[in-house]
N, C-alpha and C positions, 0 to 999 in steps of 0.2 A: 384620329383617335389612336394613341399610343399603346403597343402591347404592354403586357405585364413585365417590368424590369426588374422588380424587387419584390421579393417573397418574404413577409415578416409574420409575426405571431398576430400583430393587427389585421393585416391584410386576410390572414385565415379567419381571424374571428368575427370580422364583419362581413366578410365574401365580397371584398372589393380588389380592384386591379393594383392600386397605387396606395401607399403608405402615408395619406394625406387625409387630413380633416379639414373641413372648411367650417369656421367658427360662424355664430348666429349673427355678429355684428350689432347686436343690440336688439332690444324689442321693437318688433314691428319692421326691422329690417330685411332679415332674411325669412323669405316666403316661399310658397310652393314652387313658382318657377325657376329661382335661383337655386333652391335645394335640388331641385330635379335636375337642373344643368350640371350639379357637382356630381351627383350620383352617375349621371349619363357619360360624363368626361372620367369615371374610375374612382373617384373619390368618396368620402361620405360628408353629406352635409346634414343640417340640423334646422328644422323650423322652430322659431322660439316661440313656446307655448305663450309666454308673459305678453306677446304682441297681439293676441286675440282674444281680448275681454269677453266676446259675445260666444258662448258655448258651440253655436249653430254655426257660427264663421269658422272656428277652429276646426270643427268637424270637416266643414266644406273644403278647407285648406289642404286637410290631409288628404281627402279624397282626390282631389286636383292633382295633388303631389304624386300620388299611387299611378293615377291616369298617364302623367307625363313621364312617368319613370319605366312604363309599361310593366309596372308590377313589382319592380326590382326593390329592394330594401331602403329605406331613408329612415333618418333619425330626426327626433324631436329633443330640443333643449328643454330642461325644466328646471327653473330658478326657484330654489327653495328659500323663502323668506324668512329671516330670524324675527320678524315682528309676530305679534298674536295673530293667529289663524292663518300663517304662512303654510304648515303641512296640510292643513285642511283644504286650502286654497289648490296647492298640488296635487292633492289626492284627487280632487274634482276632474283636473285636467287629465290626471292618469286614468280615471274611468273611460274618457272618451278615446285616448290613444289605445287603449287595450281593447275596447270595442271595435278600432279600426285597423288592428292588426300591427301596429307599429312594433317593429322587433329590436329597435335600438335608441337609447336615450343618453343625451349628456345630462348630467345634473351639475348644479352649482350652487354656491350659497352655502346655506346649512347642511348639515350630514344629510346623506339619502337614508340612514339606517331605519328611520320610522317608517319607510315606503319599500325599503328592501325586500320584505316576505312577498309583497304583491308584485314587485317587478319581477321577482324570481319565479313565481307560481305562474306568470303570465308568459315567462320563455324571453324577457326581455333582457338584452345585453346591455348593462351599465356602465358607463365612463363617467367619473367623477372629476371634475375640473378644479384644481388647487393651485394657489400662488405661493406653495412652500412644501418641501418634502414632508415635513412633520404633519401637516395634513394628509398627506398621501397615505401615510403609514396607518392613520386611524381609519381612513377610507377601505383601505384592503380589508381590516379586519371586520368592518361591517359588512363586507360580500362584493364589493365593487369588482367588476370583471376586468376592468382596465383604469388606469388614472390618466389624467391629461396634466402636466405640471407647466405652468405657465412663468416667464421670469418678467423681471421688471421692464423689459423692453415693450412689453404687450399693450397693445391698446385696451382700453376697458379698466378694469379692475387688477392691477398686479400685487395687490396685497400691501400690508405695512411693512413688510420685513424688507422689501424691495431688493430681493436677491436676483443676480443677472441670469440671463437664460444660460449662457455657458456654464455655469456652476451647477445650475438644475439638471443640465442635460448629462453631467458627468455624475452628479450625485445621485439621483433618482433611481437610476436602472441599478445602482449597486446595492441598494438596501431595499427595493421594492419587488416582491415576485411575482406580480402581474404584469402584463404590458403596460409600457411607459411611454405616453404620447409628450413632445415636446413643443411648446410654442413661446411665442414672444420675439419680435424682431424677425420671425423667418419669412423668407419671400423667394429663396432661391433654391435649386437643386443641390449646391455645392453645400449649402447648410444642412439639408436633408442628410446628405451622405455623412456629415459630421455628426449630427444626431445618432444617426444608425449605428457608425462606428463606435460611439461612447456606449451604446448598449440600448438606446431607445428603439421602438418598434416603429415610430412614424412622428409626424409632425403636424402639428395645427396652424392653419393660416387664418388671419383676421385682417388685418389693414391691407395685406397685398391684394384680397380680393373686393375690396370696396370699389375698385374701377372696373369691375365686371358687368357687360353689356347686359346682363339679364336681370340685374338689380333694378328696381323699381325707382329707386332715387335719382334725383336732378341729373342729367348729363353734365351741366355746367359744375356742380359739385365734385363729380368725378373727375372732370377736367383739371379743377384745381388741385385734386388730389396729384395729380401727375406732375404737377409742378413743385411739390414738396420734397424736402430731403431726410425729414424726419425730426431736425431740429424745432419743429413747430409743435410738436408736442409737449404737454405740461402735465405733471401729477398735482392734481388739487384735491380739495377736501380732506387733507391730511389731519387738521385738527378735530375732525369728527370720526378720524380712523376709518375712512371708507374710501382709501386712496383710490384716484380715478384719473387715468391719462388721457387725456383729450386734446383736441386742437386747441391751441392758444388763441381763443378769440375773445369778444368782450365778456361774454358769461363766465369763462375760465379766469379772465382776469379778476371779476367781481368775487369768485370764489377764492382765488388766490389771496386777495385782499383780506377776507374774512379769517382765512388761515393765518395770515401774517398776524392779526389781531388776536389771533388763539380763540376764536368763537366756536363755541362747543353747541350752541342753539341752532338746530337743525331748520327751526324756521326763517332763520336768517339767510340761509342757503337756498331754501325752497324756490324763490322767484327765478334763481338763475339755472336751477339744474331739473325744472319740471320736464317730464318727457315729451310733452307737447311741444316746447320749443325745438327738441332734436328734430322730432318728426316734421314740423314746419321748414327746418333748414334743410332736411334732404329732399323735401317735396319742392321745393322753390329754388333752391340752389344760394340762398342767401346763408351763408356760414357764419356770420357775424354773431349769432347767438346759438345757445344751446349746447349742451355737454355732448360733443361728436367724438366717439371713439377713435383715436388716433394713434399709432404705434412706431415705433422707429422704421418698421418695414414700408412706410411710405417710400422710402428713397428707392424700392424695387418696384412700386406700383408705376410704371413709366409710360402706361399707355392705357386708354379704354379697350378692352378687347372681350370676346366671348369667354365663358370659363372654360371650355375644352382647350382653346389656345394658351390661357395662361397654364393650365396645367400640363399641356403638353410642352412647353417651353420649360416648366420645372423638372419635368422627366428628362428632356434631353440634357439639361444642364447637369443633373444628376449622373447620368450616363457619363458625360465627359468628366467629370470629376472622377468618376471612378477608374476612367481610362488613364488619368494622369497617376494614379497612387504607384503603379509599377515603377516609374521613372524615379520615385524617391524613396522606395523602399530598401535600396541598399544592394550591395552585391549579392547574387543568389549562388 
């Protein structure tokens, strides 16, 4: 376990040792065991509420995580759907996490503004994730305590503008007055130091963490990820403006063909993008089907290791990067 080497507004806001968030990796992937490992390693993790359709199971998962962290704070990801009833569904999940004493949420999807008053009244820190700075500005006006801005290199949903992480990292801290967390292709401490130098207060890891030992997914799939270099990811569902960066497997190829044909009927995509396909792939290790989030940071996911080892390696790399800076700073 590495001691605190970096102190930022993010570490102060969340009470964590390292300015690192570990993303939810999709519905049903990020569970109590994985999130607790992230928290115990000095980062912040998020249980994805959308992965638990049964309220009792969701409540049980929160309680297990609190037990595994010995009461340390942990996060919950709340995806706010834009479809009819999305806010109401998220509000019901919010009821449970308030009752269970969760103090930090990562919101994504639609604006959290309709829920912000309840979140604030409960003393919950709100970090909203967006794929472009223009959305971050609106989120701050709505009352978010911090924003997570992800670039086009991220696995999952990079947004329709496809702005790169390097640009986001330089732009967002210059125009946003709350702590900014940068994601998309991040997997090393050197990148974290670069983001901090540009004004960010931390980074978020997604694909880099898919090889964590604590994740329940198939070991064989994790081993497969260690062989990838990031070029195996592809953005699909562009015709329906739901850009999704995933592993280029059979399902992705089918979706890409629908994109090529400019198909805008969601039902045509449904057989290839159903969540059950991804969950089965993760369970069995057969990665040929399903929308499996995969970003360019796969190049850094070089071995299956415990979360603490991955985080410690990243901090060591960041400290090494800081030590190199005086040599390039010019004459003093």
